[in-house]
Every structure is written in structure tokens, then in C-alpha cells.
N, C-alpha and C positions, 0 to 999 in steps of 0.2 A: 546526545541528541534530544531535542525538545519535540513534544507531541502536542498538537492542538486539535480540538474537535469542534465540529459545528453540525447541528442537525436541523434540517429544514424539511418538515413533513416526514416522508419515508426515506429521505436521502441523508446519509451520514457521511461527512467529510472528515477524514483523518489527515491532518497536515503534518508532515515530517520536516524538521528543520535541523540541519547539521550534516554529518557524514554517516553513511550507511556502510559499515565495514564489520569485520569479525569482532572487533572490540565492542561495538554498540549494538550488534544484532540481537543478542540474548535479551537485553533490557527492553529494546523496542518490541521484540516479538511478544514478550510477556505483557507489556503495557497494551499493545494493540489487541491481543487476545482478550484481555479484560474488557476493553472498550467494546469489542464486538459482542462479547457475552452479555454486556449490559444493554445492548441495543438489538436484541433479537427480533424486534418488530420492524427493523429497517428493511426497506425493499431493495436498497442498493447502498453500496459503500464505495466511496471514491478515495483513493490514496493520493493525496496531493504531494507531488515531488518537487514543486517549484523552488523550495528552499533547501533541497538536498544538494550540497556542494560536491559530494563524491559518493559514488556507489560502485561496488565491485560485485563479484559473483555471489557474495553473501546477500546482497540486496535482491538478487534474482530468487534465491532460496526463500528469503523472507516473503516476497510477493506470492510465490507459488504456495507457500504454507497458508497465507491468509486467504488466498483464492480457494483452496481446498476447505478450509474451516468455514468460510462464508457459504460455499456451495452446499456443504452438509446441512446448513441451516436454511437453505433456500434463498440466500441473499446473493444478488449479483455484485461482482467486484469489478472496478475499473481503476485505471491510473490517470492522473492528470498532470500536465505541465512539467514533464521531466526536462532537465536541461539538455543541451546538445549531447554531451558525453553519455549521460544516463540513457537518453533516448536511443543512442547508437548501440549501447550494450544490450538494452532490452530488445531492440529490433533484431540484432544479430543472433541473440539467443532464442528468437522466435516467441517471446513472451506475448506479443500482441495477437498471436493466434489463439491464446487462451484468455488473456485479460485485455479487453479493449482499452484504447486510449481515448479519453474524452476531453472536450475543451472546457 
């Protein structure tokens, strides 16, 4: 999985590209934690899922972990542009009650 970042003011966007599954989760988790640690002054973080082709329950765990990490730092976390299947998984799991979806 590829990870791209962009920062505009206090908003940090982390764009994920590829498949979020058990195989890729550890690498993505470590890389995103490093990105978050280097951007402690961010006011908000958006995880862009537009180019995530597949996501299973591992992706839910990944998002909850980054939500908790960001929250401890006083940073708000949101998700953006999940595909239909990922959106359905996140919705059914109730993730949007913790992590808002933005456009």
C-alpha cells in the first residue's frame, strides 16, 4: 500500500492507495503513526480512502487506532471518500459514530 500526505494549514491529509488487509496493516499503521507524530501541530487529520480498493475488519481496527492516537494529541480525525464497499463496512460497524466522514 502507498501512502501520500499533504498539509494545508492545520489540516493533514493522509491518502492511502491499495488494499487495507491483514498483510498491509502493520506497515500502514507504523507509517501513519510516524506521520502523525511528525505533525503534532495539525488541528485535523483526514484519512483519504478514495484509492483503497479493498478494506476488511483490519481497516476498521486501523482507523480506530489512529482515532485514539490523534485524540490523545488533541487532533480531530475524519475519513474521506471511501468506495461503496468500504463505506458499507464502516457504516455497518458504526465507525461514523466515532469518526466523521467528510467530503
